[in-house]
DOPAKOL-386010 format. One line per field, with one value per residue (C-alpha): residue in three letters; x, y, z. Coordinates in nm, 4 decimals, padded with zeros to 6 digits, m for minus. Layout:
BEGIN
code	[ALA | ...]
c1	[X | ...]
c2	[Y | ...]
c3	[Z | ...]
END
This chain:
BEGIN
code	[UNK | UNK | UNK | UNK | UNK | UNK | UNK | UNK | UNK | UNK | UNK | UNK | UNK | UNK | UNK | UNK | UNK | UNK | UNK | UNK | UNK | UNK | UNK | UNK | UNK | UNK | UNK | UNK | UNK | UNK | UNK | UNK | UNK | UNK | UNK | UNK | UNK | UNK | UNK | UNK | UNK | UNK | UNK | UNK | UNK | UNK | UNK | UNK | UNK | UNK | UNK | UNK | UNK | UNK | UNK | UNK | UNK | UNK | UNK | UNK | UNK | UNK | UNK | UNK | UNK | UNK | UNK | UNK | UNK | UNK | UNK | UNK | UNK | UNK | UNK | UNK | UNK | UNK | UNK | UNK | UNK | UNK | UNK | UNK | UNK | UNK | UNK | UNK | UNK | UNK | UNK | UNK | UNK | UNK | UNK | UNK | UNK | UNK | UNK | UNK | UNK | UNK | UNK | UNK | UNK | UNK | UNK | UNK | UNK | UNK | UNK | UNK | UNK | UNK | UNK | UNK | UNK | UNK | UNK | UNK | UNK | UNK | UNK | UNK | UNK | UNK | UNK | UNK | UNK | UNK | UNK | UNK | UNK | UNK | UNK | UNK | UNK | UNK | UNK | UNK | UNK | UNK | UNK | UNK | UNK | UNK | UNK | UNK | UNK | UNK | UNK | UNK | UNK | UNK | UNK | UNK | UNK | UNK | UNK | UNK | UNK | UNK | UNK | UNK | UNK | UNK | UNK | UNK | UNK | UNK | UNK | UNK | UNK | UNK | UNK | UNK | UNK | UNK | UNK | UNK | UNK | UNK | UNK | UNK | UNK | UNK | UNK | UNK | UNK | UNK | UNK | UNK | UNK | UNK | UNK | UNK | UNK | UNK | UNK | UNK | UNK | UNK | UNK | UNK | UNK | UNK | UNK | UNK | UNK | UNK | UNK | UNK | UNK | UNK | UNK | UNK | UNK | UNK | UNK | UNK | UNK | UNK | UNK | UNK | UNK | UNK | UNK | UNK | UNK | UNK | UNK | UNK | UNK | UNK | UNK | UNK | UNK | UNK | UNK | UNK | UNK | UNK | UNK | UNK | UNK | UNK | UNK | UNK | UNK | UNK | UNK | UNK | UNK | UNK | UNK | UNK | UNK | UNK | UNK | UNK | UNK | UNK | UNK | UNK | UNK | UNK | UNK | UNK | UNK | UNK | UNK | UNK | UNK | UNK | UNK | UNK | UNK | UNK | UNK | UNK | UNK | UNK | UNK | UNK | UNK | UNK | UNK | UNK | UNK | UNK | UNK | UNK | UNK | UNK | UNK | UNK | UNK | UNK | UNK | UNK | UNK | UNK | UNK | UNK | UNK | UNK | UNK | UNK | UNK]
c1	[m01.4933 | m01.2207 | m00.9750 | m00.6326 | m00.3470 | m00.0599 | 00.1581 | m00.1125 | m00.1401 | 00.2364 | 00.2454 | m00.0328 | 00.1457 | 00.4707 | 00.2943 | 00.1337 | 00.4180 | 00.7254 | 00.9537 | 01.0918 | 01.4364 | 01.7199 | 01.9660 | 02.2388 | 02.4090 | 02.7497 | 02.7435 | 03.0134 | 03.1013 | 03.4058 | 03.5921 | 03.5244 | 03.2359 | 02.9443 | 02.6708 | 02.3044 | 02.0729 | 01.7247 | 01.4280 | 01.2573 | 00.9058 | 00.7224 | 00.8440 | 01.2187 | 01.1828 | 00.8912 | 01.0012 | 00.7382 | 00.9180 | 00.7978 | 01.0703 | 00.9593 | 01.1895 | 01.1527 | 01.1886 | 01.4904 | 01.5482 | 01.3311 | 01.3966 | 01.2689 | 01.0711 | 00.8173 | 00.6749 | 00.6255 | 00.2468 | 00.2487 | 00.5017 | 00.3064 | m00.0183 | 00.1266 | 00.3595 | 00.0967 | 00.1479 | 00.5003 | 00.8423 | 00.8618 | 01.2038 | 01.2457 | 01.5998 | 01.7547 | 01.9012 | 02.2738 | 02.3342 | 02.0111 | 01.8872 | 02.1189 | 02.3096 | 02.6638 | 02.7449 | 02.9267 | 03.2798 | 03.1966 | 02.8724 | 02.8420 | 02.7511 | 02.4212 | 02.2271 | 01.9971 | 02.2696 | 02.4364 | 02.1016 | 01.9975 | 02.3276 | 02.2749 | 01.9242 | 02.0502 | 02.2941 | 02.0128 | 01.7915 | 02.0800 | 02.1170 | 01.7458 | 01.7995 | 01.4817 | 01.4266 | 01.1552 | 01.0296 | 00.7398 | 00.8261 | 00.6657 | 00.8589 | 00.7774 | 00.9257 | 01.2990 | 01.2185 | 00.9831 | 01.2565 | 01.4867 | 01.2162 | 01.1185 | 01.4785 | 01.5329 | 01.1989 | 01.2859 | 01.6158 | 01.6360 | 01.5724 | 01.4515 | 01.3529 | 01.0683 | 00.7272 | 00.4852 | 00.5616 | 00.3751 | 00.5067 | 00.3966 | 00.3728 | 00.6628 | 00.7161 | 00.9872 | 00.9158 | 00.9454 | 00.7970 | 01.0719 | 00.8940 | 00.9024 | 01.2737 | 01.3317 | 01.1273 | 01.3213 | 01.6526 | 01.5693 | 01.5900 | 01.7743 | 02.1225 | 02.0435 | 02.2611 | 02.0158 | 02.0183 | 01.7581 | 01.7695 | 01.5122 | 01.3872 | 01.0387 | 01.1704 | 01.3250 | 01.0058 | 00.8059 | 01.0562 | 01.0450 | 00.6657 | 00.6699 | 00.8868 | 00.6533 | 00.3229 | 00.1843 | 00.2031 | m00.1497 | m00.3395 | m00.1391 | m00.1808 | 00.0973 | 00.1423 | 00.1720 | 00.4356 | 00.6248 | 00.5985 | 00.7521 | 00.9866 | 01.1582 | 01.3754 | 01.5052 | 01.7045 | 02.0081 | 02.1429 | 02.4961 | 02.7662 | 02.6888 | 02.3263 | 02.1762 | 01.9568 | 02.0223 | 01.8959 | 02.0612 | 02.0923 | 02.4167 | 02.3827 | 02.5986 | 02.3016 | 02.2289 | 02.5487 | 02.3991 | 02.1233 | 02.3830 | 02.6017 | 02.3444 | 02.3400 | 02.0198 | 02.1619 | 02.2299 | 01.8831 | 01.7204 | 01.9235 | 01.8322 | 01.4620 | 01.4823 | 01.6455 | 01.3703 | 01.0997 | 01.2877 | 01.3057 | 00.9415 | 00.8223 | 01.0208 | 00.8498 | 00.6662 | 00.4736 | 00.1754 | 00.2382 | 00.0207 | 00.0860 | m00.0473 | m00.0770 | m00.1567 | m00.4383 | m00.2440 | 00.1035 | 00.3457 | 00.5875 | 00.3787 | 00.1364 | m00.1778 | m00.0238 | 00.2751 | 00.0436 | m00.1539 | 00.1680 | 00.2716 | m00.0576 | m00.0154 | 00.3434 | 00.3410 | 00.2405 | 00.0136 | m00.0383 | m00.3152 | m00.3501 | m00.5201 | m00.5398 | m00.5552 | m00.7786 | m00.6619 | m00.2960 | 00.0090 | 00.3566 | 00.3521 | 00.0732 | 00.2094 | 00.0320 | m00.0435 | m00.4174 | m00.5922 | m00.7618 | m00.4294 | m00.2770 | m00.5780 | m00.5135 | m00.1597 | m00.2815 | m00.5361 | m00.2723 | m00.0102 | m00.2306 | m00.5499 | m00.4401 | m00.3160 | m00.6535 | m00.6171 | m00.9650]
c2	[m01.4644 | m01.5674 | m01.3181 | m01.3097 | m01.4714 | m01.2547 | m01.3953 | m01.3004 | m00.9521 | m00.9064 | m01.0344 | m00.7924 | m00.5000 | m00.5871 | m00.6131 | m00.2714 | m00.0825 | m00.2768 | m00.4474 | m00.2422 | m00.1015 | m00.2268 | 00.0491 | 00.1174 | 00.4195 | 00.4477 | 00.5710 | 00.6531 | 00.5035 | 00.5766 | 00.2765 | 00.3502 | 00.3139 | 00.0742 | 00.0147 | 00.0597 | m00.1147 | 00.0105 | m00.0758 | 00.2003 | 00.2082 | 00.4576 | 00.7368 | 00.7834 | 01.1544 | 01.2136 | 01.4755 | 01.3508 | 01.0770 | 00.8353 | 00.6578 | 00.3307 | 00.1871 | m00.1569 | m00.3065 | m00.4468 | m00.7773 | m00.7196 | m00.5803 | m00.3114 | m00.5725 | m00.5719 | m00.2653 | m00.4068 | m00.3815 | m00.0358 | 00.0818 | m00.0546 | 00.0934 | 00.4422 | 00.4540 | 00.6348 | 00.9352 | 00.8815 | 00.7660 | 00.5075 | 00.4164 | 00.1177 | 00.0830 | m00.2198 | m00.0628 | m00.1356 | m00.4877 | m00.6156 | m00.7428 | m00.6663 | m00.3974 | m00.4345 | m00.5297 | m00.2792 | m00.3573 | m00.2206 | m00.3703 | m00.0901 | 00.1347 | m00.0518 | 00.2340 | 00.5190 | 00.7847 | 00.5731 | 00.4883 | 00.8543 | 00.9506 | 00.6821 | 00.8081 | 01.1642 | 01.0290 | 00.8409 | 01.1491 | 01.3463 | 01.0742 | 01.1030 | 01.4757 | 01.5984 | 01.8642 | 01.6855 | 01.3314 | 01.1643 | 00.8754 | 00.5409 | 00.3708 | 00.0379 | m00.0171 | 00.0619 | 00.2440 | 00.4666 | 00.5484 | 00.6485 | 00.8622 | 01.0224 | 01.1220 | 01.2597 | 01.4438 | 01.6125 | 01.7581 | 02.1254 | 02.1780 | 01.8182 | 01.7000 | 01.4879 | 01.6400 | 01.3723 | 01.0796 | 00.7525 | 00.5629 | 00.1999 | 00.0635 | 00.2542 | 00.5516 | 00.7147 | 00.4653 | 00.0921 | m00.1457 | m00.3435 | m00.6760 | m00.6245 | m00.5469 | m00.8712 | m01.0632 | m00.9171 | m00.9640 | m01.3313 | m01.4018 | m01.1207 | m01.2276 | m01.5960 | m01.7921 | m02.0396 | m02.2251 | m02.4190 | m02.7114 | m02.5485 | m02.2000 | m02.3066 | m02.3929 | m02.0476 | m01.8772 | m02.0690 | m01.9790 | m01.6097 | m01.6282 | m01.7700 | m01.4794 | m01.2274 | m01.3984 | m01.0767 | m00.9030 | m01.0320 | m01.3311 | m01.3609 | m01.6411 | m01.8840 | m01.7015 | m01.3667 | m01.4992 | m01.6389 | m01.3015 | m01.0926 | m01.3521 | m01.4902 | m01.1746 | m01.2256 | m01.5375 | m01.6329 | m01.9777 | m02.0465 | m02.2311 | m02.5493 | m02.5395 | m02.4303 | m02.1219 | m01.8417 | m01.4927 | m01.2212 | m00.9824 | m00.9483 | m01.1337 | m00.8590 | m00.6184 | m00.7790 | m00.6393 | m00.3019 | m00.4895 | m00.6438 | m00.3386 | m00.0662 | 00.0390 | 00.1498 | 00.5021 | 00.5056 | 00.3672 | 00.6387 | 00.9093 | 00.7642 | 00.7671 | 01.1269 | 01.2235 | 01.0469 | 01.2364 | 01.5584 | 01.4821 | 01.3757 | 01.6960 | 01.8976 | 01.7449 | 02.0154 | 01.8111 | 01.5768 | 01.2479 | 00.9376 | 00.6815 | 00.3373 | 00.0935 | m00.2755 | m00.3387 | m00.6068 | m00.4579 | m00.5379 | m00.2716 | 00.0453 | 00.1005 | 00.3115 | 00.5234 | 00.6029 | 00.6919 | 00.9254 | 01.0997 | 01.1290 | 01.2987 | 01.5326 | 01.6391 | 01.6299 | 01.9207 | 01.7485 | 01.3845 | 01.1451 | 00.7853 | 00.4816 | 00.1407 | m00.1742 | m00.4410 | m00.7988 | m00.7180 | m00.6845 | m00.5619 | m00.4568 | m00.4283 | m00.5784 | m00.3376 | m00.6153 | m00.5847 | m00.3457 | m00.1620 | m00.0953 | 00.0219 | 00.2501 | 00.3987 | 00.4914 | 00.6299 | 00.8560 | 00.9945 | 01.0579 | 01.1521 | 01.3058 | 01.6193 | 01.4120 | 01.2682 | 00.9059 | 00.8377]
c3	[m01.7871 | m01.5439 | m01.4018 | m01.5738 | m01.3863 | m01.2546 | m01.5326 | m01.7834 | m01.6377 | m01.6590 | m02.0180 | m02.1120 | m01.9521 | m02.1259 | m02.4600 | m02.4121 | m02.2487 | m02.3504 | m02.0995 | m01.8117 | m01.8752 | m01.6534 | m01.5679 | m01.3138 | m01.1600 | m00.9937 | m00.6330 | m00.3806 | m00.0437 | 00.1787 | 00.0352 | m00.3304 | m00.5729 | m00.6089 | m00.8640 | m00.7789 | m01.0232 | m01.0989 | m01.3182 | m01.5141 | m01.6583 | m01.8777 | m02.1033 | m02.0379 | m02.1151 | m01.8778 | m01.6208 | m01.3755 | m01.1806 | m00.9138 | m00.7153 | m00.5519 | m00.2841 | m00.1276 | 00.2191 | 00.4010 | 00.2179 | m00.0885 | m00.4379 | m00.6693 | m00.8614 | m00.5760 | m00.7525 | m01.1028 | m01.0851 | m00.9261 | m01.1849 | m01.4775 | m01.3481 | m01.2966 | m01.5972 | m01.8040 | m01.5751 | m01.4420 | m01.5349 | m01.2560 | m01.1179 | m00.8846 | m00.7443 | m00.5794 | m00.2666 | m00.2392 | m00.1079 | m00.2640 | m00.5974 | m00.8884 | m00.6964 | m00.5610 | m00.2035 | 00.0162 | 00.1394 | 00.4859 | 00.6211 | 00.8753 | 00.5824 | 00.5388 | 00.6956 | 00.6009 | 00.5448 | 00.2738 | 00.1177 | 00.1079 | m00.0552 | m00.3185 | m00.3922 | m00.4337 | m00.6926 | m00.8642 | m00.8821 | m01.0305 | m01.2957 | m01.3754 | m01.4408 | m01.2690 | m01.0055 | m00.8070 | m00.7548 | m00.5805 | m00.3500 | m00.2636 | 00.0146 | 00.1770 | 00.5225 | 00.4839 | 00.1602 | 00.3576 | 00.6105 | 00.3265 | 00.1676 | 00.4992 | 00.5703 | 00.2208 | 00.2250 | 00.5547 | 00.4355 | 00.3375 | m00.0349 | m00.0683 | m00.4157 | m00.2714 | m00.3535 | m00.2273 | 00.0011 | 00.0508 | 00.3533 | 00.3447 | 00.6993 | 00.8482 | 01.0756 | 01.2887 | 01.5692 | 01.5021 | 01.7557 | 01.9369 | 01.8858 | 01.5089 | 01.5238 | 01.7128 | 01.4565 | 01.1655 | 01.3411 | 01.3816 | 01.0093 | 00.8307 | 00.7257 | 00.7687 | 00.5267 | 00.3793 | 00.0502 | m00.1427 | m00.3804 | m00.6088 | m00.6817 | m00.5734 | m00.2265 | m00.1994 | m00.3133 | m00.0519 | 00.2218 | 00.1301 | 00.1311 | 00.4845 | 00.6018 | 00.4371 | 00.5181 | 00.6697 | 00.3295 | 00.2742 | 00.1365 | m00.1860 | m00.4358 | m00.5238 | m00.8551 | m00.6783 | m00.4378 | m00.7364 | m00.9119 | m00.6320 | m00.4793 | m00.7905 | m00.8297 | m00.4745 | m00.5686 | m00.7745 | m00.8599 | m00.7407 | m00.9291 | m00.7342 | m00.8487 | m00.5169 | m00.4878 | m00.2384 | m00.1609 | m00.3667 | m00.0745 | 00.1166 | 00.4506 | 00.6016 | 00.5916 | 00.9310 | 01.0854 | 01.1920 | 01.3783 | 01.6068 | 01.6583 | 01.7316 | 02.0974 | 02.2741 | 02.2886 | 01.9154 | 01.8442 | 02.0545 | 01.8820 | 01.5435 | 01.6249 | 01.7469 | 01.4178 | 01.2209 | 01.4096 | 01.3333 | 00.9604 | 00.9529 | 01.1169 | 00.8613 | 00.5545 | 00.3610 | 00.1051 | 00.1377 | 00.3182 | 00.3041 | 00.5769 | 00.4851 | 00.7743 | 00.7666 | 01.0134 | 01.2024 | 01.1600 | 01.4403 | 01.3171 | 01.2846 | 01.5731 | 01.5634 | 01.8392 | 01.6180 | 01.3292 | 01.5564 | 01.6589 | 01.2924 | 01.2093 | 01.5056 | 01.4382 | 01.0573 | 00.8377 | 00.5831 | 00.6794 | 00.5837 | 00.6986 | 00.5466 | 00.7117 | 00.4969 | 00.6578 | 00.6946 | 00.6280 | 00.8530 | 00.7666 | 00.4910 | 00.2318 | m00.0913 | m00.3299 | m00.5764 | m00.5192 | m00.7639 | m00.4760 | m00.3070 | m00.6348 | m00.6882 | m00.3435 | m00.4479 | m00.7788 | m00.6104 | m00.3755 | m00.6406 | m00.9357 | m00.7946 | m00.6090 | m00.3162 | m00.2146 | m00.1028 | 00.0334]
END
């Protein structure tokens, strides 16, 4: 018997679990209010919540397979970080930074009406989770950091800075999906259907018929305005928050990642309180967690007393 296609898998999950629920929550910024959209899976009354937060230019729909797979245990909530996906854009692009994102997530958790959450963060989503988890009285119980740490390799920052905020448009959705796949080629050897699955939510069709990324190009502004001194201070703060995390942490690294080095992972294990690490072979930044083995890794960490191996 042949393996089901990603579309077939998604159709089967929807038939069994029902479609994910699209929600939104109102958050505050210094200039006013903005909406943060999120997708919710599983029992809406389940007090056991897993928050899944995406990378810099991605969307919460990156986690559809993870959410569906873990929704028997969790109420899984996948936000579109402000400026991305279905969420509003901020009036001040300088607010596209971790402090604003953390504040938004605190508002989201209050909306969910739970005392604690577990956290799955890919890249930027891991930075947000790490900062929140390190705060006093944090609601974060367990933290999975997908290919991210307090130190980001400068070459990776230059690579990301070379494309983020680029104002590109495409004649067809398929062209956009292919372009996004080229930018994220290090996610792993994904099939055309898998790229279509995770990249389609990244695009919207404009009034003139062209397709463009949903994210606000102004998220690139902080890349161009951060001084070396500010970057160094920011990294020092991240190491401080990381060292303060009480709960179990699983650091997942892509074997060929240019963003998270093995040296950084070793330092995380040394300075953290309860840190495990798993390396995914044949993958760079960042493992896509579409593969059943990768999803099983997350399930073991979150559902089996924190054991990821």
